[in-house]
C-alpha positions as a printed NumPy array, in Angstrom:
array([[ 28.529,   4.57 , -57.743],
       [ 26.921,   4.979, -54.42 ],
       [ 23.272,   4.315, -53.761],
       [ 21.257,   5.894, -50.448],
       [ 19.775,   3.286, -47.896],
       [ 16.636,   4.092, -46.152],
       [ 18.672,   5.37 , -42.876],
       [ 20.618,   7.621, -44.679],
       [ 23.899,   6.173, -45.159],
       [ 25.313,   5.47 , -48.486],
       [ 26.681,   2.254, -49.948],
       [ 28.566,   1.42 , -53.072],
       [ 26.942,  -0.883, -55.839],
       [ 29.78 ,  -3.167, -55.503],
       [ 33.314,  -3.896, -54.19 ],
       [ 36.507,  -4.46 , -56.11 ],
       [ 38.494,  -7.287, -54.741],
       [ 41.767,  -7.336, -55.973],
       [ 42.898, -10.837, -55.537],
       [ 46.456, -11.287, -54.269],
       [ 48.421,  -7.861, -54.225],
       [ 51.614,  -8.058, -54.946],
       [ 51.539, -11.921, -56.629],
       [ 49.859, -10.481, -59.454],
       [ 52.166, -12.19 , -61.988],
       [ 51.62 , -15.615, -60.169],
       [ 47.857, -15.525, -59.375],
       [ 47.155, -17.685, -62.182],
       [ 49.566, -20.447, -61.316],
       [ 48.26 , -20.158, -57.553],
       [ 44.77 , -20.739, -58.212],
       [ 45.445, -24.405, -59.27 ],
       [ 47.094, -25.376, -55.95 ],
       [ 43.689, -23.922, -54.369],
       [ 41.318, -25.568, -57.009],
       [ 42.9  , -28.494, -56.431],
       [ 42.852, -28.323, -52.357],
       [ 38.701, -27.228, -52.929],
       [ 37.935, -30.131, -55.246],
       [ 39.67 , -32.893, -52.555],
       [ 37.75 , -30.607, -49.622],
       [ 34.277, -30.981, -51.979],
       [ 35.042, -34.809, -52.792],
       [ 36.409, -35.908, -49.005],
       [ 33.371, -33.942, -47.221],
       [ 30.51 , -35.458, -49.68 ],
       [ 32.097, -38.999, -49.308],
       [ 31.939, -38.528, -45.62 ],
       [ 28.795, -37.42 , -45.344],
       [ 27.324, -40.055, -47.888],
       [ 29.2  , -42.922, -46.011],
       [ 27.551, -41.561, -42.404],
       [ 24.002, -41.097, -43.802],
       [ 23.714, -44.821, -45.496],
       [ 25.564, -46.83 , -42.841],
       [ 23.   , -46.778, -39.795],
       [ 26.152, -48.105, -37.219],
       [ 27.69 , -44.727, -37.603],
       [ 24.527, -42.936, -36.499],
       [ 26.641, -42.45 , -32.979],
       [ 27.412, -39.109, -31.667],
       [ 31.324, -39.078, -32.886],
       [ 29.75 , -39.493, -36.431],
       [ 27.111, -37.263, -36.421],
       [ 29.406, -34.341, -35.205],
       [ 32.168, -35.355, -37.904],
       [ 28.447, -35.008, -40.244],
       [ 28.157, -31.3  , -38.976],
       [ 31.844, -30.784, -39.456],
       [ 31.598, -31.692, -42.826],
       [ 28.696, -29.923, -43.643],
       [ 30.255, -26.779, -41.948],
       [ 33.242, -27.493, -44.241],
       [ 31.247, -27.686, -47.533],
       [ 29.607, -24.108, -46.343],
       [ 33.252, -22.677, -45.436],
       [ 34.716, -23.237, -48.715],
       [ 32.412, -22.769, -50.768],
       [ 31.391, -18.951, -49.826],
       [ 34.865, -18.323, -50.863],
       [ 36.653, -20.629, -53.112],
       [ 34.516, -20.414, -56.182],
       [ 34.72 , -16.577, -56.272],
       [ 38.291, -16.74 , -55.544],
       [ 39.124, -18.792, -58.448],
       [ 37.174, -16.728, -60.676],
       [ 38.941, -13.511, -59.619],
       [ 42.325, -15.313, -60.133],
       [ 41.741, -17.035, -63.104],
       [ 39.417, -15.086, -65.282],
       [ 39.611, -11.45 , -63.295],
       [ 36.261, -11.323, -62.213],
       [ 37.013,  -8.482, -59.714],
       [ 33.657,  -6.938, -58.853],
       [ 31.094,  -8.279, -56.409],
       [ 27.737,  -6.541, -55.677],
       [ 27.499,  -4.994, -52.127],
       [ 24.719,  -7.352, -50.677],
       [ 27.058, -10.789, -51.964],
       [ 29.875,  -9.046, -50.303],
       [ 27.938,  -8.738, -46.807],
       [ 26.372, -11.95 , -47.341],
       [ 30.08 , -13.566, -47.705],
       [ 31.254, -11.745, -44.606],
       [ 28.224, -13.103, -42.667],
       [ 29.058, -16.827, -44.1  ],
       [ 32.64 , -16.69 , -43.446],
       [ 32.291, -15.526, -39.82 ],
       [ 28.989, -17.711, -38.936],
       [ 30.366, -20.983, -40.312],
       [ 34.008, -20.103, -38.61 ],
       [ 32.294, -19.958, -35.142],
       [ 30.055, -23.015, -36.317],
       [ 33.509, -25.227, -37.092],
       [ 35.196, -24.22 , -33.579],
       [ 32.   , -25.037, -32.044],
       [ 31.82 , -28.386, -33.693],
       [ 35.638, -28.862, -32.65 ],
       [ 34.461, -27.917, -29.1  ],
       [ 31.401, -30.841, -29.161],
       [ 33.656, -33.406, -30.247],
       [ 36.348, -32.833, -27.741],
       [ 32.978, -32.773, -25.278],
       [ 32.114, -36.366, -26.645],
       [ 35.947, -37.826, -26.678],
       [ 35.872, -36.597, -22.934],
       [ 32.46 , -38.603, -22.094],
       [ 33.569, -41.77 , -24.23 ],
       [ 36.398, -41.818, -22.665],
       [ 36.082, -40.727, -19.165],
       [ 32.78 , -42.038, -18.969],
       [ 32.494, -45.185, -21.5  ],
       [ 29.57 , -46.808, -19.707],
       [ 27.311, -43.632, -19.601],
       [ 28.717, -42.267, -22.939],
       [ 24.969, -43.564, -24.972],
       [ 22.887, -42.395, -22.175],
       [ 24.344, -39.061, -21.624],
       [ 25.026, -38.09 , -25.623],
       [ 21.806, -39.235, -27.013],
       [ 20.974, -38.172, -30.865],
       [ 18.596, -35.36 , -29.295],
       [ 21.593, -34.13 , -27.12 ],
       [ 23.44 , -34.417, -30.165],
       [ 21.203, -32.275, -32.194],
       [ 20.377, -29.501, -29.236],
       [ 24.361, -29.363, -29.093],
       [ 24.577, -28.349, -32.719],
       [ 21.553, -26.322, -32.767],
       [ 22.975, -24.094, -29.937],
       [ 26.539, -24.165, -31.692],
       [ 24.551, -22.67 , -35.029],
       [ 21.968, -20.185, -32.849],
       [ 25.535, -19.14 , -31.337],
       [ 26.696, -18.19 , -34.898],
       [ 23.493, -16.375, -35.693],
       [ 23.347, -14.312, -33.277],
       [ 26.687, -13.647, -32.785],
       [ 27.343, -12.668, -36.489],
       [ 24.516, -11.166, -37.673],
       [ 25.171,  -7.92 , -36.112],
       [ 28.574,  -7.333, -37.821],
       [ 26.327,  -7.269, -41.102],
       [ 23.634,  -5.39 , -39.458],
       [ 26.11 ,  -2.87 , -38.311],
       [ 28.137,  -2.601, -41.191],
       [ 25.081,  -2.056, -43.457],
       [ 23.885,   1.146, -41.707],
       [ 27.289,   2.995, -42.163],
       [ 28.647,   5.32 , -44.994],
       [ 31.333,   4.404, -47.196],
       [ 34.544,   5.769, -48.533],
       [ 34.517,   6.435, -52.464],
       [ 37.54 ,   3.905, -52.226],
       [ 35.865,   0.437, -53.213],
       [ 38.878,  -1.742, -53.264],
       [ 39.441,  -4.301, -50.918],
       [ 42.892,  -5.874, -51.427],
       [ 42.262,  -9.477, -50.956],
       [ 40.309, -11.981, -52.807],
       [ 37.109, -12.336, -50.998],
       [ 34.826, -10.209, -48.489],
       [ 35.83 , -10.361, -44.808],
       [ 34.638,  -8.197, -41.681],
       [ 38.192,  -6.149, -41.107],
       [ 38.337,  -5.451, -44.646],
       [ 34.659,  -4.076, -45.203],
       [ 35.261,  -2.036, -42.344],
       [ 38.447,  -0.396, -43.656],
       [ 35.942,   1.238, -46.461],
       [ 33.835,   2.811, -44.147],
       [ 34.199,   6.651, -43.457],
       [ 32.728,   6.88 , -40.02 ],
       [ 34.189,   6.059, -36.556],
       [ 34.327,   2.092, -36.522],
       [ 35.143,   1.518, -32.727],
       [ 32.227,   0.188, -31.862],
       [ 32.43 ,  -2.443, -34.775],
       [ 36.393,  -3.331, -34.104],
       [ 35.504,  -3.903, -30.353],
       [ 32.407,  -5.807, -31.076],
       [ 34.513,  -8.064, -33.653],
       [ 37.158,  -8.546, -30.683],
       [ 34.376,  -9.262, -28.029],
       [ 32.919, -12.178, -30.512],
       [ 36.402, -13.457, -31.749],
       [ 38.072, -13.994, -28.26 ],
       [ 34.397, -15.337, -26.687],
       [ 33.557, -17.529, -29.125],
       [ 37.436, -18.789, -29.518],
       [ 37.616, -18.471, -25.89 ],
       [ 35.255, -20.5  , -24.468],
       [ 35.714, -23.063, -27.241],
       [ 39.319, -23.43 , -26.449],
       [ 38.507, -23.703, -22.589],
       [ 36.325, -26.198, -23.249],
       [ 38.581, -28.435, -25.462],
       [ 41.631, -27.541, -23.171],
       [ 39.592, -29.189, -19.939],
       [ 38.405, -32.172, -21.61 ],
       [ 41.876, -33.111, -23.181],
       [ 43.275, -32.522, -19.745],
       [ 40.781, -34.741, -17.915],
       [ 41.038, -37.244, -20.786],
       [ 44.809, -37.244, -20.603],
       [ 44.736, -38.036, -16.709],
       [ 42.302, -40.968, -17.413],
       [ 44.229, -42.563, -20.195],
       [ 47.412, -42.48 , -18.26 ],
       [ 45.727, -44.097, -15.671],
       [ 44.532, -46.886, -18.316],
       [ 46.49 , -50.178, -17.168],
       [ 46.995, -51.886, -20.744],
       [ 49.606, -49.876, -22.65 ],
       [ 47.521, -50.475, -25.716],
       [ 44.391, -49.038, -24.648],
       [ 46.468, -46.278, -23.972],
       [ 47.772, -45.642, -27.531],
       [ 44.252, -46.348, -29.088],
       [ 43.143, -43.419, -27.026],
       [ 45.847, -41.044, -27.653],
       [ 45.456, -42.079, -31.374],
       [ 41.516, -41.178, -31.142],
       [ 42.646, -37.934, -29.669],
       [ 45.266, -37.261, -31.781],
       [ 43.3  , -36.676, -34.897],
       [ 41.105, -34.213, -33.396],
       [ 43.884, -32.382, -31.944],
       [ 45.716, -31.834, -35.307],
       [ 42.704, -31.061, -36.843],
       [ 42.208, -28.111, -34.046],
       [ 45.65 , -26.643, -34.463],
       [ 45.004, -26.554, -38.34 ],
       [ 41.992, -24.015, -37.863],
       [ 43.055, -21.764, -34.755],
       [ 46.698, -21.283, -36.135],
       [ 46.297, -19.727, -39.247],
       [ 42.919, -18.107, -37.847],
       [ 44.719, -16.681, -35.068],
       [ 47.388, -15.711, -37.293],
       [ 44.812, -13.865, -40.006],
       [ 42.797, -12.348, -37.046],
       [ 46.035, -11.222, -35.203],
       [ 47.758,  -9.432, -38.511],
       [ 44.272,  -7.987, -39.511],
       [ 44.715,  -5.732, -36.416],
       [ 48.63 ,  -5.746, -35.501],
       [ 50.386,  -7.137, -38.26 ],
       [ 51.512,  -3.801, -40.116],
       [ 54.684,  -5.149, -41.111],
       [ 53.396,  -8.512, -42.277],
       [ 53.731,  -8.75 , -46.101],
       [ 49.995,  -8.598, -47.468],
       [ 50.852, -11.276, -49.532],
       [ 51.837, -13.563, -46.42 ],
       [ 48.57 , -12.54 , -44.742],
       [ 46.14 , -13.295, -47.45 ],
       [ 47.53 , -16.406, -48.34 ],
       [ 47.525, -17.276, -44.378],
       [ 43.504, -16.366, -44.81 ],
       [ 43.267, -18.465, -47.751],
       [ 44.863, -21.476, -45.898],
       [ 42.825, -20.974, -42.977],
       [ 39.427, -21.135, -44.818],
       [ 40.782, -24.306, -47.081],
       [ 43.164, -26.125, -44.814],
       [ 40.841, -27.182, -42.468],
       [ 37.958, -28.299, -45.007],
       [ 40.456, -30.294, -46.911],
       [ 42.006, -31.853, -44.209],
       [ 39.082, -33.075, -41.774],
       [ 37.771, -35.915, -44.1  ],
       [ 41.493, -36.829, -44.921],
       [ 42.491, -37.054, -40.986],
       [ 39.117, -38.685, -39.75 ],
       [ 38.605, -40.99 , -42.859],
       [ 42.13 , -42.548, -42.59 ],
       [ 41.935, -42.575, -38.56 ],
       [ 38.324, -43.639, -38.739],
       [ 38.45 , -47.309, -39.261],
       [ 34.25 , -47.746, -40.193],
       [ 34.762, -45.187, -42.938],
       [ 38.551, -46.312, -44.037],
       [ 36.728, -49.572, -44.912],
       [ 33.566, -47.801, -46.559],
       [ 35.626, -46.   , -48.691],
       [ 37.783, -48.98 , -49.196],
       [ 34.776, -51.532, -49.983],
       [ 33.395, -48.553, -52.547],
       [ 36.979, -48.548, -54.667],
       [ 36.865, -52.379, -54.605],
       [ 33.58 , -52.584, -55.734],
       [ 32.787, -55.166, -52.931],
       [ 29.667, -55.537, -50.732],
       [ 30.112, -53.99 , -47.317]])
């Protein structure tokens, strides 16, 4: 069923999300590890947020950025996983047209925010390690807030046109999306019009966001490495490397599956659809699951708070 919008283009009432084509017989069981990862992501990120909120000693730039990352991870995983589990377990394949576009917005906007927060965390580590005496005067809570707002505004301004442009285009009668969630390129493939401008804009956003963030992250870590290698104490070097290692793990966990998904959507016509979709799921689920574990284990203050909570001791 197609409806006419005010600008004379027609859009479908709903789309059909197929789940994981090629693995129909296994979908019910695949949902269990995905659900476990989602539960870990929810519990982990909620715990990190709660600890940072109640402990005033953690109201420092590093932990404020960590709180931003936890909120982003909760939004990113919750924008896809509940619907995906409903498809895999209960065959709830239908999704309403506007709900689909909202999902497109949330996936791309909060992927951009996640990347931006990781960039801000790299800047924070750079200032903390290279200019330790100036860290508190440079990265004040106001500056941290402005960085967070800038990252959010960038996502809103760059990703909103995805949805606006697609909503003005006519759709073909085929309303089947061969994956478990709505994503920009998957929705574009259902448009019955020239989508070169949309595709070009998608490439521009991807390369400008990831390119800018990766350059800032890379330069920050090169400067950090130079400073750390110049430290006289081996123990100080190890501590600095340890702090950076956890951050680099988080960066790789986000960018490697995201890059694979992005490239296979455009150029990987020989990549199995099931492999592509599993990678696409991982990039939306693995970072939200790993971030609180990596930072929780690596960060003494958060680790101690969790232990105190579990053992019922007063902090």
